[in-house]
PDB file of N, CA, C and O in Angstrom, chain B, residues numbered from 101:
ATOM      1  N   MET B 101      12.299  33.798  32.632  1.00  0.00           N
ATOM      2  CA  MET B 101      11.308  34.212  33.616  1.00  0.00           C
ATOM      3  C   MET B 101      11.857  34.085  35.027  1.00  0.00           C
ATOM      4  O   MET B 101      11.536  34.898  35.893  1.00  0.00           O
ATOM      5  N   LYS B 102      12.684  33.069  35.268  1.00  0.00           N
ATOM      6  CA  LYS B 102      13.227  32.871  36.606  1.00  0.00           C
ATOM      7  C   LYS B 102      14.127  34.040  37.008  1.00  0.00           C
ATOM      8  O   LYS B 102      14.093  34.494  38.152  1.00  0.00           O
ATOM      9  N   THR B 103      14.920  34.515  36.072  1.00  0.00           N
ATOM     10  CA  THR B 103      15.821  35.630  36.351  1.00  0.00           C
ATOM     11  C   THR B 103      15.036  36.903  36.639  1.00  0.00           C
ATOM     12  O   THR B 103      15.386  37.658  37.546  1.00  0.00           O
ATOM     13  N   ILE B 104      13.988  37.142  35.879  1.00  0.00           N
ATOM     14  CA  ILE B 104      13.158  38.333  36.096  1.00  0.00           C
ATOM     15  C   ILE B 104      12.499  38.268  37.470  1.00  0.00           C
ATOM     16  O   ILE B 104      12.429  39.274  38.175  1.00  0.00           O
ATOM     17  N   GLY B 105      12.018  37.097  37.847  1.00  0.00           N
ATOM     18  CA  GLY B 105      11.408  36.928  39.162  1.00  0.00           C
ATOM     19  C   GLY B 105      12.402  37.175  40.286  1.00  0.00           C
ATOM     20  O   GLY B 105      12.056  37.787  41.296  1.00  0.00           O
ATOM     21  N   ASN B 106      13.630  36.707  40.121  1.00  0.00           N
ATOM     22  CA  ASN B 106      14.655  36.935  41.133  1.00  0.00           C
ATOM     23  C   ASN B 106      15.012  38.407  41.255  1.00  0.00           C
ATOM     24  O   ASN B 106      15.218  38.908  42.360  1.00  0.00           O
ATOM     25  N   ILE B 107      15.086  39.097  40.132  1.00  0.00           N
ATOM     26  CA  ILE B 107      15.385  40.532  40.162  1.00  0.00           C
ATOM     27  C   ILE B 107      14.253  41.297  40.835  1.00  0.00           C
ATOM     28  O   ILE B 107      14.503  42.180  41.655  1.00  0.00           O
ATOM     29  N   LEU B 108      13.014  40.964  40.495  1.00  0.00           N
ATOM     30  CA  LEU B 108      11.876  41.636  41.130  1.00  0.00           C
ATOM     31  C   LEU B 108      11.827  41.369  42.626  1.00  0.00           C
ATOM     32  O   LEU B 108      11.523  42.272  43.405  1.00  0.00           O
ATOM     33  N   TRP B 109      12.123  40.135  43.040  1.00  0.00           N
ATOM     34  CA  TRP B 109      12.149  39.811  44.468  1.00  0.00           C
ATOM     35  C   TRP B 109      13.212  40.644  45.181  1.00  0.00           C
ATOM     36  O   TRP B 109      12.959  41.186  46.257  1.00  0.00           O
ATOM     37  N   PHE B 110      14.386  40.747  44.590  1.00  0.00           N
ATOM     38  CA  PHE B 110      15.472  41.490  45.223  1.00  0.00           C
ATOM     39  C   PHE B 110      15.124  42.960  45.364  1.00  0.00           C
ATOM     40  O   PHE B 110      15.406  43.565  46.397  1.00  0.00           O
ATOM     41  N   ILE B 111      14.517  43.539  44.345  1.00  0.00           N
ATOM     42  CA  ILE B 111      14.192  44.968  44.379  1.00  0.00           C
ATOM     43  C   ILE B 111      13.051  45.255  45.347  1.00  0.00           C
ATOM     44  O   ILE B 111      13.139  46.193  46.139  1.00  0.00           O
ATOM     45  N   PHE B 112      11.988  44.468  45.297  1.00  0.00           N
ATOM     46  CA  PHE B 112      10.780  44.801  46.057  1.00  0.00           C
ATOM     47  C   PHE B 112      10.682  44.141  47.424  1.00  0.00           C
ATOM     48  O   PHE B 112       9.818  44.525  48.213  1.00  0.00           O
ATOM     49  N   GLY B 113      11.521  43.175  47.736  1.00  0.00           N
ATOM     50  CA  GLY B 113      11.388  42.543  49.048  1.00  0.00           C
ATOM     51  C   GLY B 113      12.673  42.009  49.628  1.00  0.00           C
ATOM     52  O   GLY B 113      12.826  41.953  50.848  1.00  0.00           O
ATOM     53  N   GLY B 114      13.593  41.619  48.781  1.00  0.00           N
ATOM     54  CA  GLY B 114      14.806  40.969  49.253  1.00  0.00           C
ATOM     55  C   GLY B 114      15.739  41.886  50.019  1.00  0.00           C
ATOM     56  O   GLY B 114      16.342  41.476  51.011  1.00  0.00           O
ATOM     57  N   ILE B 115      15.859  43.112  49.570  1.00  0.00           N
ATOM     58  CA  ILE B 115      16.753  44.057  50.248  1.00  0.00           C
ATOM     59  C   ILE B 115      16.261  44.332  51.658  1.00  0.00           C
ATOM     60  O   ILE B 115      17.034  44.265  52.614  1.00  0.00           O
ATOM     61  N   ILE B 116      14.983  44.640  51.790  1.00  0.00           N
ATOM     62  CA  ILE B 116      14.412  44.955  53.101  1.00  0.00           C
ATOM     63  C   ILE B 116      14.466  43.741  54.013  1.00  0.00           C
ATOM     64  O   ILE B 116      14.822  43.855  55.186  1.00  0.00           O
ATOM     65  N   SER B 117      14.119  42.592  53.483  1.00  0.00           N
ATOM     66  CA  SER B 117      14.135  41.370  54.269  1.00  0.00           C
ATOM     67  C   SER B 117      15.544  41.016  54.728  1.00  0.00           C
ATOM     68  O   SER B 117      15.750  40.685  55.895  1.00  0.00           O
ATOM     69  N   GLY B 118      16.501  41.083  53.835  1.00  0.00           N
ATOM     70  CA  GLY B 118      17.881  40.759  54.172  1.00  0.00           C
ATOM     71  C   GLY B 118      18.464  41.703  55.204  1.00  0.00           C
ATOM     72  O   GLY B 118      19.133  41.269  56.142  1.00  0.00           O
ATOM     73  N   LEU B 119      18.213  42.993  55.036  1.00  0.00           N
ATOM     74  CA  LEU B 119      18.727  43.964  55.999  1.00  0.00           C
ATOM     75  C   LEU B 119      18.085  43.804  57.370  1.00  0.00           C
ATOM     76  O   LEU B 119      18.748  43.988  58.391  1.00  0.00           O
ATOM     77  N   SER B 120      16.809  43.465  57.401  1.00  0.00           N
ATOM     78  CA  SER B 120      16.166  43.262  58.700  1.00  0.00           C
ATOM     79  C   SER B 120      16.696  42.009  59.393  1.00  0.00           C
ATOM     80  O   SER B 120      16.848  42.008  60.614  1.00  0.00           O
ATOM     81  N   TRP B 121      16.982  40.937  58.638  1.00  0.00           N
ATOM     82  CA  TRP B 121      17.576  39.738  59.243  1.00  0.00           C
ATOM     83  C   TRP B 121      18.965  40.040  59.789  1.00  0.00           C
ATOM     84  O   TRP B 121      19.329  39.542  60.854  1.00  0.00           O
ATOM     85  N   ILE B 122      19.749  40.850  59.073  1.00  0.00           N
ATOM     86  CA  ILE B 122      21.074  41.229  59.565  1.00  0.00           C
ATOM     87  C   ILE B 122      20.956  42.054  60.839  1.00  0.00           C
ATOM     88  O   ILE B 122      21.719  41.850  61.784  1.00  0.00           O
ATOM     89  N   PHE B 123      20.010  42.983  60.871  1.00  0.00           N
ATOM     90  CA  PHE B 123      19.793  43.806  62.061  1.00  0.00           C
ATOM     91  C   PHE B 123      19.446  42.939  63.267  1.00  0.00           C
ATOM     92  O   PHE B 123      20.038  43.094  64.335  1.00  0.00           O
ATOM     93  N   TRP B 124      18.492  42.032  63.100  1.00  0.00           N
ATOM     94  CA  TRP B 124      18.099  41.171  64.215  1.00  0.00           C
ATOM     95  C   TRP B 124      19.218  40.212  64.608  1.00  0.00           C
ATOM     96  O   TRP B 124      19.361  39.880  65.784  1.00  0.00           O
ATOM     97  N   GLY B 125      20.002  39.768  63.649  1.00  0.00           N
ATOM     98  CA  GLY B 125      21.143  38.913  63.954  1.00  0.00           C
ATOM     99  C   GLY B 125      22.172  39.626  64.814  1.00  0.00           C
ATOM    100  O   GLY B 125      22.733  39.038  65.739  1.00  0.00           O
ATOM    101  N   MET B 126      22.420  40.895  64.508  1.00  0.00           N
ATOM    102  CA  MET B 126      23.368  41.659  65.324  1.00  0.00           C
ATOM    103  C   MET B 126      22.828  41.866  66.739  1.00  0.00           C
ATOM    104  O   MET B 126      23.581  41.807  67.710  1.00  0.00           O
ATOM    105  N   LEU B 127      21.526  42.107  66.849  1.00  0.00           N
ATOM    106  CA  LEU B 127      20.947  42.270  68.185  1.00  0.00           C
ATOM    107  C   LEU B 127      21.028  40.980  68.995  1.00  0.00           C
ATOM    108  O   LEU B 127      21.334  41.011  70.187  1.00  0.00           O
ATOM    109  N   TRP B 128      20.759  39.855  68.357  1.00  0.00           N
ATOM    110  CA  TRP B 128      20.834  38.570  69.049  1.00  0.00           C
ATOM    111  C   TRP B 128      22.253  38.242  69.472  1.00  0.00           C
ATOM    112  O   TRP B 128      22.453  37.616  70.512  1.00  0.00           O
ATOM    113  N   CYS B 129      23.241  38.648  68.691  1.00  0.00           N
ATOM    114  CA  CYS B 129      24.637  38.314  68.993  1.00  0.00           C
ATOM    115  C   CYS B 129      25.218  39.156  70.122  1.00  0.00           C
ATOM    116  O   CYS B 129      26.356  38.922  70.529  1.00  0.00           O
ATOM    117  N   ILE B 130      24.482  40.113  70.631  1.00  0.00           N
ATOM    118  CA  ILE B 130      24.970  40.907  71.752  1.00  0.00           C
ATOM    119  C   ILE B 130      25.114  40.036  73.002  1.00  0.00           C
ATOM    120  O   ILE B 130      26.075  40.189  73.756  1.00  0.00           O
ATOM    121  N   THR B 131      24.179  39.137  73.221  1.00  0.00           N
ATOM    122  CA  THR B 131      24.244  38.270  74.396  1.00  0.00           C
ATOM    123  C   THR B 131      24.890  36.934  74.033  1.00  0.00           C
ATOM    124  O   THR B 131      24.849  36.506  72.880  1.00  0.00           O
ATOM    125  N   ILE B 132      25.471  36.299  75.010  1.00  0.00           N
ATOM    126  CA  ILE B 132      26.118  35.002  74.784  1.00  0.00           C
ATOM    127  C   ILE B 132      25.072  33.940  74.462  1.00  0.00           C
ATOM    128  O   ILE B 132      25.304  33.087  73.605  1.00  0.00           O
ATOM    129  N   ILE B 133      23.950  33.980  75.122  1.00  0.00           N
ATOM    130  CA  ILE B 133      22.898  32.976  74.908  1.00  0.00           C
ATOM    131  C   ILE B 133      22.280  33.125  73.519  1.00  0.00           C
ATOM    132  O   ILE B 133      21.849  32.133  72.931  1.00  0.00           O
ATOM    133  N   GLY B 134      22.230  34.334  72.992  1.00  0.00           N
ATOM    134  CA  GLY B 134      21.577  34.582  71.711  1.00  0.00           C
ATOM    135  C   GLY B 134      22.451  34.364  70.488  1.00  0.00           C
ATOM    136  O   GLY B 134      21.968  34.506  69.365  1.00  0.00           O
ATOM    137  N   ILE B 135      23.720  34.024  70.667  1.00  0.00           N
ATOM    138  CA  ILE B 135      24.622  33.867  69.522  1.00  0.00           C
ATOM    139  C   ILE B 135      24.145  32.791  68.543  1.00  0.00           C
ATOM    140  O   ILE B 135      24.191  33.035  67.338  1.00  0.00           O
ATOM    141  N   PRO B 136      23.690  31.618  68.990  1.00  0.00           N
ATOM    142  CA  PRO B 136      23.196  30.638  68.010  1.00  0.00           C
ATOM    143  C   PRO B 136      22.001  31.148  67.190  1.00  0.00           C
ATOM    144  O   PRO B 136      21.889  30.859  65.999  1.00  0.00           O
ATOM    145  N   VAL B 137      21.122  31.900  67.836  1.00  0.00           N
ATOM    146  CA  VAL B 137      19.973  32.468  67.115  1.00  0.00           C
ATOM    147  C   VAL B 137      20.459  33.531  66.134  1.00  0.00           C
ATOM    148  O   VAL B 137      19.949  33.616  65.017  1.00  0.00           O
ATOM    149  N   GLY B 138      21.437  34.340  66.537  1.00  0.00           N
ATOM    150  CA  GLY B 138      21.986  35.362  65.661  1.00  0.00           C
ATOM    151  C   GLY B 138      22.639  34.771  64.430  1.00  0.00           C
ATOM    152  O   GLY B 138      22.503  35.312  63.333  1.00  0.00           O
ATOM    153  N   ILE B 139      23.350  33.660  64.599  1.00  0.00           N
ATOM    154  CA  ILE B 139      23.982  33.004  63.457  1.00  0.00           C
ATOM    155  C   ILE B 139      22.927  32.520  62.473  1.00  0.00           C
ATOM    156  O   ILE B 139      23.108  32.630  61.260  1.00  0.00           O
ATOM    157  N   GLN B 140      21.828  31.988  62.989  1.00  0.00           N
ATOM    158  CA  GLN B 140      20.749  31.540  62.102  1.00  0.00           C
ATOM    159  C   GLN B 140      20.092  32.729  61.391  1.00  0.00           C
ATOM    160  O   GLN B 140      19.664  32.605  60.244  1.00  0.00           O
ATOM    161  N   CYS B 141      20.014  33.870  62.064  1.00  0.00           N
ATOM    162  CA  CYS B 141      19.483  35.069  61.411  1.00  0.00           C
ATOM    163  C   CYS B 141      20.371  35.491  60.246  1.00  0.00           C
ATOM    164  O   CYS B 141      19.868  35.910  59.203  1.00  0.00           O
ATOM    165  N   PHE B 142      21.692  35.384  60.415  1.00  0.00           N
ATOM    166  CA  PHE B 142      22.601  35.725  59.324  1.00  0.00           C
ATOM    167  C   PHE B 142      22.446  34.739  58.154  1.00  0.00           C
ATOM    168  O   PHE B 142      22.577  35.135  56.995  1.00  0.00           O
ATOM    169  N   LYS B 143      22.175  33.493  58.442  1.00  0.00           N
ATOM    170  CA  LYS B 143      21.954  32.519  57.368  1.00  0.00           C
ATOM    171  C   LYS B 143      20.670  32.845  56.608  1.00  0.00           C
ATOM    172  O   LYS B 143      20.628  32.730  55.383  1.00  0.00           O
ATOM    173  N   LEU B 144      19.629  33.250  57.326  1.00  0.00           N
ATOM    174  CA  LEU B 144      18.375  33.641  56.664  1.00  0.00           C
ATOM    175  C   LEU B 144      18.566  34.912  55.838  1.00  0.00           C
ATOM    176  O   LEU B 144      17.951  35.059  54.781  1.00  0.00           O
ATOM    177  N   ALA B 145      19.406  35.826  56.306  1.00  0.00           N
ATOM    178  CA  ALA B 145      19.698  37.038  55.535  1.00  0.00           C
ATOM    179  C   ALA B 145      20.385  36.673  54.226  1.00  0.00           C
ATOM    180  O   ALA B 145      20.074  37.240  53.178  1.00  0.00           O
ATOM    181  N   GLN B 146      21.317  35.730  54.286  1.00  0.00           N
ATOM    182  CA  GLN B 146      21.993  35.282  53.073  1.00  0.00           C
ATOM    183  C   GLN B 146      20.997  34.653  52.116  1.00  0.00           C
ATOM    184  O   GLN B 146      21.091  34.845  50.903  1.00  0.00           O
ATOM    185  N   LEU B 147      20.045  33.906  52.650  1.00  0.00           N
ATOM    186  CA  LEU B 147      19.027  33.286  51.816  1.00  0.00           C
ATOM    187  C   LEU B 147      18.115  34.337  51.172  1.00  0.00           C
ATOM    188  O   LEU B 147      17.702  34.185  50.022  1.00  0.00           O
ATOM    189  N   SER B 148      17.807  35.395  51.914  1.00  0.00           N
ATOM    190  CA  SER B 148      16.964  36.461  51.369  1.00  0.00           C
ATOM    191  C   SER B 148      17.640  37.209  50.236  1.00  0.00           C
ATOM    192  O   SER B 148      17.009  37.570  49.242  1.00  0.00           O
ATOM    193  N   PHE B 149      18.940  37.436  50.403  1.00  0.00           N
ATOM    194  CA  PHE B 149      19.664  38.130  49.339  1.00  0.00           C
ATOM    195  C   PHE B 149      19.860  37.226  48.160  1.00  0.00           C
ATOM    196  O   PHE B 149      20.452  37.634  47.161  1.00  0.00           O
TER     197      PHE B 149
END
């Protein structure tokens, strides 16, 4: 059941969530001040995937 739940999460929410975290991470990394926030966004994207 755990594997099925993980597959369903990835298909119905994980892809969109992960890609949006990567997008926001790249936007945050444009500025020097936002780099720490961008790095945390990339960590959340990894967690979503």
